[in-house]
Backbone as ProteinMPNN parsed JSONL, in Angstrom:
{"seq_chain_A": "MKLRNLLPGKFLKKLRQRGQAIIEFVLLLAVMSLITYFFVLFMNRNLKRYWEYSANLIVNDKPGEKTVTID", "coords_chain_A": {"N_chain_A": [[70.191, 99.355, 70.695], [71.205, 101.987, 72.773], [73.311, 102.31, 75.707], [72.556, 104.416, 77.302], [69.82, 104.648, 77.01], [68.847, 102.462, 78.369], [69.561, 102.634, 81.08], [68.739, 104.278, 84.192], [68.856, 107.778, 85.208], [70.464, 108.205, 87.555], [72.347, 106.163, 87.522], [73.734, 106.773, 85.231], [75.005, 109.079, 86.023], [76.871, 108.075, 87.838], [78.469, 106.634, 86.091], [79.802, 108.639, 84.719], [81.608, 109.512, 86.578], [83.674, 107.713, 86.843], [86.554, 107.655, 86.883], [87.127, 109.166, 89.094], [87.167, 107.841, 91.569], [89.524, 106.364, 91.479], [91.455, 108.389, 91.422], [90.93, 109.624, 93.885], [91.613, 107.494, 95.576], [94.379, 107.217, 95.048], [95.349, 109.731, 95.902], [94.594, 109.658, 98.617], [96.117, 107.46, 99.458], [98.689, 108.517, 99.047], [98.731, 110.632, 100.913], [98.396, 109.204, 103.317], [100.749, 107.692, 103.242], [102.725, 109.695, 103.446], [102.149, 110.751, 106.004], [102.658, 108.482, 107.586], [105.39, 108.095, 107.015], [106.584, 110.448, 108.097], [105.825, 110.131, 110.772], [107.21, 107.781, 111.501], [109.822, 108.673, 111.083], [109.991, 110.724, 113.022], [109.556, 109.224, 115.384], [111.756, 107.536, 115.273], [113.932, 109.239, 115.706], [113.434, 110.052, 118.356], [113.54, 107.582, 119.686], [116.199, 106.956, 119.3], [117.501, 108.868, 120.914], [116.521, 108.044, 123.413], [117.597, 105.404, 123.675], [120.343, 105.97, 123.578], [120.615, 107.48, 125.938], [119.867, 105.519, 127.816], [121.883, 103.594, 127.393], [124.187, 105.041, 128.119], [123.584, 105.453, 130.784], [123.628, 102.851, 131.797], [126.285, 102.138, 131.316], [127.419, 103.807, 133.067], [128.534, 106.398, 132.767], [129.83, 109.745, 133.163], [127.559, 112.469, 133.609], [126.833, 114.497, 130.82], [129.054, 113.819, 129.334], [129.298, 112.241, 126.424], [129.768, 109.093, 125.429], [128.812, 106.84, 124.233], [127.331, 106.468, 121.2], [124.722, 106.274, 118.828], [124.51, 105.605, 115.508]], "CA_chain_A": [[69.899, 100.339, 71.713], [72.364, 102.496, 73.499], [73.308, 102.101, 77.147], [71.864, 105.546, 77.931], [68.384, 104.423, 76.972], [68.497, 101.369, 79.268], [69.838, 102.935, 82.474], [68.183, 105.523, 84.727], [69.774, 108.913, 85.313], [71.433, 108.131, 88.657], [73.428, 105.28, 87.116], [74.547, 107.494, 84.247], [75.822, 110.017, 86.779], [77.991, 107.305, 88.375], [79.35, 106.255, 84.991], [80.628, 109.795, 84.358], [82.591, 109.724, 87.627], [84.397, 106.461, 86.977], [87.957, 107.882, 87.217], [87.257, 109.931, 90.33], [87.498, 106.932, 92.672], [90.944, 106.026, 91.365], [92.213, 109.572, 91.815], [90.768, 109.762, 95.333], [92.393, 106.441, 96.209], [95.806, 107.549, 94.92], [95.635, 110.859, 96.785], [94.497, 109.184, 99.992], [97.29, 106.621, 99.696], [99.855, 109.395, 99.149], [98.658, 111.35, 102.193], [98.665, 108.237, 104.378], [102.163, 107.333, 103.182], [103.502, 110.811, 103.994], [101.929, 110.803, 107.449], [103.377, 107.352, 108.163], [106.826, 108.343, 106.884], [107.001, 111.459, 109.072], [105.658, 109.557, 112.099], [108.334, 106.871, 111.736], [111.021, 109.507, 111.185], [109.942, 111.38, 114.324], [109.741, 108.218, 116.431], [113.109, 107.008, 115.18], [114.819, 110.197, 116.362], [113.195, 109.993, 119.798], [114.043, 106.312, 120.186], [117.659, 107.053, 119.305], [117.876, 109.602, 122.126], [116.194, 107.21, 124.565], [118.554, 104.309, 123.78], [121.644, 106.543, 123.937], [120.554, 107.819, 127.358], [119.864, 104.264, 128.573], [123.209, 102.975, 127.284], [125.117, 105.82, 128.945], [123.222, 105.213, 132.177], [124.093, 101.51, 132.142], [127.749, 102.148, 131.31], [127.752, 104.641, 134.215], [129.371, 107.537, 132.378], [129.507, 111.013, 133.809], [126.588, 113.24, 132.821], [127.401, 115.512, 129.931], [130.06, 113.192, 128.48], [128.667, 111.221, 125.59], [130.743, 108.172, 124.869], [128.079, 105.874, 123.429], [126.444, 107.114, 120.226], [124.073, 105.384, 117.878], [124.433, 106.246, 114.183]], "C_chain_A": [[71.18, 100.745, 72.415], [72.183, 102.268, 74.988], [72.536, 103.212, 77.858], [70.359, 105.35, 77.973], [67.942, 103.359, 77.973], [68.624, 101.733, 80.738], [69.177, 104.225, 82.919], [69.274, 106.569, 84.921], [70.812, 108.779, 86.405], [72.583, 107.182, 88.326], [74.323, 105.944, 86.088], [75.471, 108.49, 84.934], [77.051, 109.307, 87.353], [78.968, 106.912, 87.271], [80.265, 107.413, 84.592], [81.744, 110.035, 85.368], [83.465, 108.489, 87.851], [85.85, 106.675, 87.421], [88.158, 108.603, 88.536], [87.664, 109.039, 91.494], [88.972, 106.567, 92.648], [91.807, 107.188, 91.826], [92.116, 109.796, 93.327], [91.591, 108.715, 96.074], [93.878, 106.762, 96.173], [96.176, 108.701, 95.844], [95.573, 110.458, 98.254], [95.695, 108.316, 100.366], [98.543, 107.464, 99.853], [99.873, 110.138, 100.484], [98.962, 110.404, 103.347], [100.133, 107.833, 104.405], [103.032, 108.442, 103.76], [103.351, 110.911, 105.509], [102.707, 109.68, 108.141], [104.878, 107.577, 108.126], [107.303, 109.341, 107.939], [106.836, 110.963, 110.503], [106.827, 108.635, 112.439], [109.63, 107.653, 111.882], [111.094, 110.186, 112.546], [110.208, 110.38, 115.452], [111.159, 107.671, 116.436], [114.093, 107.946, 115.875], [114.648, 110.147, 117.875], [113.708, 108.689, 120.394], [115.561, 106.31, 120.25], [118.132, 107.767, 120.573], [117.637, 108.755, 123.371], [117.225, 106.099, 124.749], [119.951, 104.816, 124.114], [121.686, 106.892, 125.423], [120.622, 106.553, 128.212], [121.23, 103.594, 128.536], [124.222, 103.72, 128.135], [124.827, 105.637, 130.425], [123.746, 103.849, 132.647], [125.619, 101.472, 132.238], [128.282, 102.985, 132.47], [128.757, 105.742, 133.853], [128.958, 108.774, 133.147], [128.478, 111.758, 132.957], [127.279, 114.315, 131.99], [128.469, 114.955, 129.013], [129.394, 112.063, 127.708], [129.753, 110.325, 125.011], [130.08, 107.112, 123.988], [127.164, 106.657, 122.498], [125.91, 106.064, 119.276], [123.942, 106.133, 116.563], [123.674, 105.41, 113.219]], "O_chain_A": [[72.098, 99.948, 72.612], [71.071, 102.061, 75.474], [71.929, 102.973, 78.902], [69.695, 105.842, 78.886], [66.783, 103.35, 78.385], [67.883, 101.206, 81.568], [69.058, 105.166, 82.135], [70.464, 106.274, 84.81], [71.952, 109.202, 86.209], [73.696, 107.385, 88.81], [75.531, 105.711, 86.068], [76.591, 108.72, 84.479], [78.147, 109.868, 87.356], [80.175, 106.864, 87.505], [81.397, 107.18, 84.167], [82.73, 110.698, 85.046], [83.942, 108.266, 88.964], [86.332, 105.927, 88.272], [89.278, 108.64, 89.045], [88.452, 109.469, 92.337], [89.602, 106.472, 93.701], [92.787, 106.989, 92.544], [93.113, 110.121, 93.971], [92.202, 109.022, 97.097], [94.567, 106.592, 97.179], [97.214, 108.651, 96.504], [96.415, 110.879, 99.047], [96.225, 108.43, 101.471], [99.381, 107.165, 100.704], [100.924, 110.256, 101.113], [99.706, 110.761, 104.26], [100.703, 107.65, 105.48], [103.981, 108.161, 104.492], [104.335, 111.134, 106.215], [103.345, 109.909, 109.169], [105.571, 107.283, 109.1], [108.314, 109.107, 108.601], [107.627, 111.333, 111.37], [107.372, 108.702, 113.541], [110.455, 107.319, 112.731], [112.16, 110.216, 113.161], [110.989, 110.656, 116.363], [111.704, 107.373, 117.499], [114.999, 107.482, 116.567], [115.639, 110.197, 118.603], [114.255, 108.689, 121.497], [116.144, 105.723, 121.161], [119.067, 107.308, 121.229], [118.462, 108.749, 124.284], [117.684, 105.871, 125.868], [120.677, 104.16, 124.861], [122.684, 106.628, 126.094], [121.343, 106.51, 129.209], [121.686, 103.074, 129.554], [125.038, 103.092, 128.809], [125.75, 105.664, 131.24], [124.247, 103.721, 133.764], [126.174, 100.844, 133.139], [129.459, 102.887, 132.818], [129.722, 105.968, 134.582], [127.866, 108.835, 133.712], [128.517, 111.687, 131.729], [128.22, 114.958, 132.455], [128.767, 115.572, 127.991], [128.98, 111.058, 128.285], [130.56, 110.765, 124.193], [130.721, 106.553, 123.099], [126.316, 107.423, 122.956], [126.587, 105.084, 118.967], [123.32, 107.194, 116.517], [123.512, 105.795, 112.061]]}, "name": "protein", "num_of_chains": 1, "seq": "MKLRNLLPGKFLKKLRQRGQAIIEFVLLLAVMSLITYFFVLFMNRNLKRYWEYSANLIVNDKPGEKTVTID"}
């Protein structure tokens, strides 16, 4: 006997969509990775500005003269 004769129609429908879950998972993982990458990149730039401002404030430099830079 074949598998089609043993299983009802709704299970056969799921068997035809076997690869769809893998593709959805890969696409979801790619989107989440891109969002995380851009979030970290954005936060890193803002944190750099914050720490440079704090360091210049502590060193007591004149405003407008940047002597401490973070690269």
